[in-house]
C-alpha positions in Angstrom: -6.0 -18.2 9.5 -9.6 -17.2 8.3 -12.6 -18.1 10.2 -14.7 -21.1 9.2 -17.5 -18.7 7.6 -14.7 -17.0 5.5 -13.3 -20.4 4.4 -16.9 -21.5 3.3 -17.3 -18.2 1.3 -13.9 -18.7 -0.3 -15.0 -22.1 -1.3 -18.4 -20.8 -2.5 -16.3 -18.1 -4.6 -14.1 -20.7 -6.1 -17.4 -22.4 -7.4 -18.3 -18.9 -9.0 -21.1 -18.3 -6.5 -22.0 -14.6 -7.2 -23.9 -14.3 -3.8 -20.6 -15.3 -1.8 -18.5 -13.0 -4.0 -20.8 -10.3 -3.0 -20.4 -11.2 0.7 -16.6 -11.2 0.4 -17.1 -7.6 -1.4 -19.1 -6.1 1.4 -17.0 -7.3 3.9 -13.4 -6.1 2.6 -14.3 -3.5 0.0 -14.1 -0.4 2.5 -10.6 -1.2 4.0 -9.4 -2.1 0.5 -10.7 1.2 -0.9 -8.8 3.2 1.9 -5.7 1.3 0.8 -6.2 2.0 -2.7 -7.3 5.7 -1.9 -3.9 6.3 0.0 -2.0 5.3 -3.2 -4.0 6.7 -6.0 -5.4 9.9 -3.9 -8.5 10.2 -6.0 -12.0 9.0 -5.0 -13.3 7.6 -8.3 -9.9 6.3 -9.2 -9.7 4.3 -6.0 -13.0 2.9 -6.5 -12.1 1.8 -9.9 -8.9 0.1 -8.6 -11.0 -1.8 -6.0 -13.4 -2.9 -8.6 -10.7 -4.3 -10.8 -8.8 -5.8 -8.0 -12.0 -7.8 -7.1 -12.5 -9.0 -10.6 -8.9 -10.1 -10.6 -9.4 -11.7 -7.3 -12.4 -13.7 -8.0 -11.1 -14.6 -11.6 -8.1 -16.0 -9.7 -9.8 -17.3 -6.5 -8.7 -21.1 -7.5 -5.1 -20.0 -6.9 -5.8 -18.8 -3.4 -4.2 -21.1 -1.2 -5.6 -19.9 2.2 -2.0 -20.1 3.6 -2.4 -16.4 4.3 -5.5 -14.5 5.4 -8.1 -13.5 2.6 -7.6 -9.7 3.4 -3.9 -10.1 3.3 -4.3 -11.7 -0.2 -6.8 -9.2 -1.3 -4.9 -6.2 0.0 -1.7 -7.3 -2.0 -3.8 -7.4 -5.2 -5.3 -3.8 -4.4 -1.8 -2.5 -3.8 -0.5 -4.0 -6.9 -3.4 -2.7 -8.9 -3.1 0.7 -7.5 0.7 0.7 -8.6 -0.2 -0.6 -11.9 -2.8 2.2 -12.3 -0.5 4.9 -11.3 2.2 3.5 -13.4 -0.3 3.6 -16.6 -1.0 7.3 -15.7 3.0 7.7 -15.4 2.5 9.4 -12.0 5.4 7.3 -10.7 8.4 7.4 -12.7 10.6 5.0 -10.8 13.2 4.5 -13.2 14.0 8.1 -13.8 15.1 8.7 -10.2 16.6 5.0 -9.8 19.9 5.8 -11.5 20.5 9.0 -9.3 19.8 7.1 -6.0 22.0 4.2 -7.1 24.7 6.6 -6.7 23.8 7.6 -3.2 25.1 5.7 -0.2 22.6 3.3 1.9 20.7 5.0 4.5 21.4 5.2 8.5 19.4 2.7 10.9 15.9 3.4 11.4 16.5 4.0 15.1 15.3 7.5 14.7 12.2 6.6 12.7 9.0 8.5 13.4 7.0 7.1 16.2 3.6 7.4 14.5 1.7 6.2 17.6 2.7 9.1 19.5 1.4 11.5 16.9 -2.3 12.4 16.0 -3.0 10.5 12.8 -4.5 13.7 11.3 -1.3 15.6 11.8 0.7 12.4 10.5 -1.5 12.1 7.5 -1.2 15.9 6.8 2.6 15.6 7.0 2.7 12.6 4.7 0.5 14.7 2.1 3.4 17.2 2.0 5.9 14.5 0.7 6.7 13.9 -2.9 4.4 11.3 -4.2 7.0 8.4 -4.4 7.8 9.0 -0.8 4.2 9.2 0.1 3.7 5.9 -1.6 6.7 4.0 0.3 5.8 5.7 3.7 2.2 4.6 3.3 3.3 1.1 2.3 5.6 0.8 5.1 4.1 2.7 7.9 0.3 2.3 7.3 0.0 -0.8 5.3 2.8 -2.7 7.2 4.9 -3.9 4.2 8.5 -4.4 4.6 11.3 -3.3 2.2 11.3 -6.5 0.3 7.5 -6.4 -0.2 7.8 -2.7 -1.2 10.6 -3.6 -3.4 8.6 -6.1 -5.1 5.6 -3.9 -5.3 7.3 -0.7 -6.9 10.3 -2.5 -8.8 12.7 -0.5 -6.9 15.9 -1.8 -5.4 15.9 -2.6 -1.7 18.3 0.2 -1.4 16.1 2.7 -3.1 13.3 1.7 -1.0 15.3 2.2 2.1 16.8 5.7 0.7 13.4 6.8 -0.2 12.0 6.0 3.1 15.0 7.5 4.8 14.4 11.0 2.9 10.5 10.7 3.9 11.4 10.1 7.5 13.7 13.1 7.6 11.1 15.3 5.9 8.3 14.1 8.2 10.6 14.7 11.3 11.3 18.3 10.0 7.6 18.9 9.1 6.3 17.5 12.6 8.9 19.5 14.5 7.8 22.7 12.5 4.2 21.9 13.5 5.0 21.4 17.2 7.0 24.6 17.4 4.2 26.6 15.8 
C-alpha cells in the first residue's frame, strides 16, 4: 500500500495536475530508467522508453486501482514499453526461436540456481552482459526485477516452457562464466 502522500499525489494526477505528475516523475524516474536500461541497453533509448511510459501512465492514471503499489504499476508499464520498443527495432525475435524450443524438454529444477546474493553485483552484471540478448532479458526480469515465469511469459509472449528453458540455459551459461572467473 502506498503512503498517504503518494495516494494524494495519485488523486491529483487523476485530476490531471501537472505538478503532481512532475512529483511522481521525480520520485520514480531514476529506478524506472534503470529498469528500462537493463532491457534496451542504450541510454537515450531508455530515456525515451521512460518518457513514453510516464505519458502512458498519466494518460491511464484513472485506471490505476491502487491495489498494487504505484511503483509496481509503473514498473510493469516500463517493462512492457521496453519490450515493445525492442520488438519495434526487431532486436528480439521471440517467434524464430520459439519453434525450436518447443521441441526441447522442460528444464530441470531451479535447485542449482545462481546465488546472486553471494556474488559481487559487478561480476554478475558483467556475466549477464555476456549472455545472448533474449537470455539477458529473461535473467534481468527474473533475477533483478523479480518477475516470475508467468509474468515473464505475459511480458515477452513466450510460452511458460520457453521462459523456463531460456532461463535454464542462461543459468548454465552464467554458472560456467562465473566458474571461469573464479578460476582465473
